[in-house]
ROSE-4610 file (N, C-alpha, C; in Angstrom, 1 decimal, always signed):
// ROSE-4610
residu = [M/M/M/L/L/L/V/V/V/D/D/D/V/V/V/F/F/F/R/R/R/R/R/R/A/A/A/E/E/E/A/A/A/N/N/N/G/G/G/K/K/K/F/F/F/S/S/S/H/H/H/L/L/L/V/V/V/V/V/V/P/P/P/K/K/K/G/G/G/R/R/R/P/P/P/I/I/I/P/P/P/Q/Q/Q/E/E/E/V/V/V/T/T/T/D/D/D/W/W/W/E/E/E/W/W/W/H/H/H/D/D/D/E/E/E/A/A/A/R/R/R/G/G/G/V/V/V/D/D/D/L/L/L/N/N/N/E/E/E/D/D/D/L/L/L/P/P/P/S/S/S/W/W/W/P/P/P/E/E/E/Y/Y/Y/G/G/G/I/I/I/E/E/E/N/N/N/P/P/P/G/G/G/A/A/A/Q/Q/Q/L/L/L/G/G/G/K/K/K/K/K/K/R/R/R/Y/Y/Y/A/A/A/I/I/I/T/T/T/S/S/S/V/V/V/A/A/A/Q/Q/Q/M/M/M/T/T/T/G/G/G/G/G/G]
num = [1/1/1/2/2/2/3/3/3/4/4/4/5/5/5/6/6/6/7/7/7/8/8/8/9/9/9/10/10/10/11/11/11/12/12/12/13/13/13/14/14/14/15/15/15/16/16/16/17/17/17/18/18/18/19/19/19/20/20/20/21/21/21/22/22/22/23/23/23/24/24/24/25/25/25/26/26/26/27/27/27/28/28/28/29/29/29/30/30/30/31/31/31/32/32/32/33/33/33/34/34/34/35/35/35/36/36/36/37/37/37/38/38/38/39/39/39/40/40/40/41/41/41/42/42/42/43/43/43/44/44/44/45/45/45/46/46/46/47/47/47/48/48/48/49/49/49/50/50/50/51/51/51/52/52/52/53/53/53/54/54/54/55/55/55/56/56/56/57/57/57/58/58/58/59/59/59/60/60/60/61/61/61/62/62/62/63/63/63/64/64/64/65/65/65/66/66/66/67/67/67/68/68/68/69/69/69/70/70/70/71/71/71/72/72/72/73/73/73/74/74/74/75/75/75/76/76/76/77/77/77/78/78/78/79/79/79]
x = [+27.1/+28.2/+28.7/+28.9/+28.8/+30.7/+30.9/+32.4/+32.7/+33.9/+34.7/+35.2/+35.2/+35.6/+36.7/+37.6/+38.9/+39.2/+39.8/+40.1/+41.3/+42.1/+43.3/+43.3/+43.9/+43.7/+45.0/+44.5/+45.5/+45.7/+46.8/+46.8/+45.7/+45.7/+44.3/+43.0/+42.8/+41.7/+40.8/+41.5/+40.9/+41.1/+40.5/+40.4/+40.5/+41.0/+41.0/+40.3/+39.5/+39.3/+39.2/+39.5/+39.9/+38.6/+38.0/+37.4/+37.4/+36.9/+37.7/+36.4/+36.3/+34.9/+35.1/+34.0/+33.7/+34.5/+35.1/+35.8/+37.7/+37.8/+39.2/+40.0/+41.5/+42.4/+42.7/+43.2/+43.7/+44.9/+44.9/+45.8/+47.6/+48.2/+49.8/+50.1/+49.6/+50.4/+50.1/+48.9/+48.4/+48.9/+49.4/+49.4/+50.6/+51.3/+52.2/+51.8/+50.2/+49.6/+48.8/+48.6/+47.7/+46.3/+45.7/+44.1/+43.5/+42.0/+41.8/+40.1/+39.8/+38.1/+37.1/+36.4/+35.1/+34.2/+33.8/+32.6/+32.7/+32.1/+32.5/+31.0/+30.8/+29.7/+28.7/+29.1/+28.5/+28.1/+26.5/+26.2/+26.2/+27.2/+27.3/+27.2/+26.6/+26.4/+27.8/+28.2/+29.5/+29.5/+28.0/+27.8/+27.4/+27.6/+27.6/+28.7/+28.4/+29.5/+30.8/+30.2/+31.2/+30.4/+31.1/+30.9/+31.1/+30.1/+30.8/+31.0/+30.3/+30.4/+31.8/+32.6/+34.0/+35.0/+34.4/+35.2/+36.0/+35.3/+35.6/+35.0/+36.1/+35.2/+35.4/+34.4/+34.6/+34.9/+33.7/+34.3/+34.3/+33.2/+33.3/+34.5/+35.2/+36.6/+37.7/+37.7/+38.6/+38.9/+37.4/+37.1/+37.8/+37.2/+37.6/+39.0/+39.7/+41.2/+42.1/+41.8/+42.6/+42.4/+41.3/+40.3/+39.9/+40.4/+40.1/+39.8/+38.8/+38.9/+39.6/+39.9/+40.3/+40.3/+40.0/+39.7/+41.2/+40.7/+41.6/+42.1/+43.3/+43.6/+42.7/+42.4/+41.4/+40.0/+39.5/+38.4/+38.3/+39.5/+39.3/+38.2/+37.7/+36.7/+36.8/+36.2/+36.4/+36.8/+37.3/+38.1/+37.4]
y = [-2.4/-3.1/-2.0/-2.8/-2.1/-2.0/-0.6/-0.3/+0.7/+0.6/+1.3/+2.9/+4.0/+5.5/+5.6/+6.3/+6.8/+8.0/+9.3/+10.6/+11.0/+11.8/+12.3/+13.6/+14.3/+16.0/+15.9/+17.3/+17.7/+18.9/+19.9/+21.3/+22.0/+23.1/+24.2/+23.6/+22.9/+22.5/+21.6/+20.9/+19.7/+18.5/+17.3/+16.3/+15.0/+13.8/+12.7/+11.6/+10.9/+9.5/+8.2/+7.2/+6.1/+4.9/+4.0/+3.5/+1.9/+1.0/-0.3/-1.3/-2.2/-3.1/-3.1/-3.3/-3.4/-4.5/-4.0/-5.1/-5.3/-4.9/-5.2/-4.3/-4.3/-3.6/-2.7/-1.0/-0.3/-1.1/-1.1/-1.8/-1.3/-2.1/-1.8/-0.6/-1.0/+0.5/+1.8/+2.0/+3.3/+3.6/+2.5/+2.9/+3.7/+4.3/+5.5/+6.6/+6.9/+7.9/+8.0/+9.2/+8.9/+9.0/+8.2/+8.2/+7.9/+8.4/+8.7/+8.0/+7.3/+6.7/+8.1/+8.1/+8.7/+7.9/+6.8/+6.2/+4.8/+3.7/+2.3/+1.9/+0.5/+0.0/+0.9/+1.7/+2.5/+1.7/+1.8/+0.9/+2.0/+1.8/+2.8/+1.6/+2.3/+1.5/+1.5/+0.6/+0.2/+0.6/+0.2/+0.5/+2.0/+2.8/+4.3/+4.7/+5.8/+6.4/+7.1/+7.5/+8.0/+8.2/+8.5/+8.7/+10.2/+11.1/+12.6/+13.1/+12.4/+12.8/+12.7/+11.7/+11.2/+11.8/+12.2/+12.8/+11.5/+10.3/+9.2/+8.9/+8.8/+8.1/+7.0/+6.2/+5.0/+4.0/+4.1/+3.2/+1.8/+1.3/-0.2/-0.8/+0.1/-0.3/-0.2/+0.7/+0.7/-0.2/-0.6/-1.5/-3.1/-3.5/-4.6/-4.5/-3.4/-3.8/-3.6/-2.7/-2.4/-2.9/-3.2/-3.6/-2.5/-1.2/-0.1/+1.0/+2.0/+3.1/+4.3/+5.5/+6.6/+7.8/+9.0/+10.4/+10.7/+10.9/+11.6/+13.2/+13.5/+14.6/+15.8/+15.6/+16.8/+16.7/+15.9/+15.5/+15.9/+16.4/+16.5/+17.0/+16.8/+17.4/+18.3/+19.4/+20.4/+21.7/+22.3/+23.7/+24.8]
z = [-86.6/-86.1/-84.9/-83.7/-82.4/-82.4/-82.1/-82.2/-81.0/-80.7/-80.0/-80.3/-79.8/-80.8/-79.7/-80.1/-79.5/-80.5/-79.4/-80.0/-79.7/-80.5/-80.4/-80.9/-80.0/-80.0/-81.4/-82.1/-83.1/-82.8/-84.0/-83.8/-84.2/-83.8/-83.9/-83.3/-82.1/-81.5/-82.5/-83.3/-84.2/-83.4/-84.0/-83.5/-84.5/-84.2/-85.2/-84.6/-84.9/-84.4/-85.0/-83.7/-84.5/-84.0/-84.6/-84.6/-84.8/-83.7/-83.9/-83.3/-83.9/-83.4/-82.1/-81.3/-80.0/-79.6/-78.2/-77.6/-78.2/-79.2/-79.9/-79.3/-79.3/-79.0/-80.0/-79.6/-80.4/-81.5/-82.8/-83.4/-83.2/-83.3/-82.9/-83.8/-85.1/-86.0/-85.6/-84.6/-84.2/-82.7/-81.9/-80.8/-80.5/-81.2/-81.0/-80.7/-80.9/-80.7/-79.3/-78.6/-77.5/-77.9/-77.8/-78.0/-76.5/-76.5/-75.3/-75.8/-74.6/-75.1/-75.5/-76.3/-76.3/-76.3/-76.8/-76.6/-77.0/-76.2/-76.4/-76.6/-77.3/-77.8/-78.6/-79.3/-80.3/-81.5/-81.8/-83.0/-84.2/-85.2/-86.3/-87.5/-88.7/-89.8/-90.6/-90.8/-91.6/-93.4/-93.7/-95.0/-95.5/-94.4/-94.9/-95.8/-96.4/-97.2/-96.2/-95.3/-94.3/-92.9/-91.8/-90.4/-90.1/-90.7/-90.7/-89.1/-88.2/-86.7/-86.2/-87.0/-86.6/-87.8/-88.6/-90.3/-90.6/-90.6/-91.2/-92.5/-93.7/-94.9/-95.1/-95.9/-96.2/-95.1/-94.1/-92.9/-93.1/-93.9/-94.1/-95.1/-95.9/-96.5/-95.7/-94.8/-94.1/-92.8/-92.6/-91.5/-92.0/-93.3/-94.0/-94.2/-94.6/-94.8/-93.7/-92.8/-91.7/-90.2/-90.3/-88.9/-88.3/-88.7/-87.8/-88.9/-88.7/-89.5/-88.6/-89.4/-88.9/-89.6/-88.9/-89.7/-90.5/-91.7/-92.7/-92.2/-92.5/-92.3/-92.7/-93.7/-94.5/-93.7/-92.8/-92.5/-90.7/-90.2/-89.0/-88.2/-87.2/-86.7/-85.6/-85.2/-84.1/-84.9/-83.9/-84.4/-84.7]
């Protein structure tokens, strides 16, 4: 699946990531946060159990339910 990846700075040098299908806008429920472009048109396999490079667990289920996938607090990257 082709996706666009956004990143948000968190405390202690950590980051959260938000992934949406390519070309789709950031969903309304997460626009209160300051997301920055990280990558556009990335080909990721949504059938994998996780996308560890983005700290995202169960990406296929998240995309199916919410139309976006997001890093959980326990999986923030960086730091």
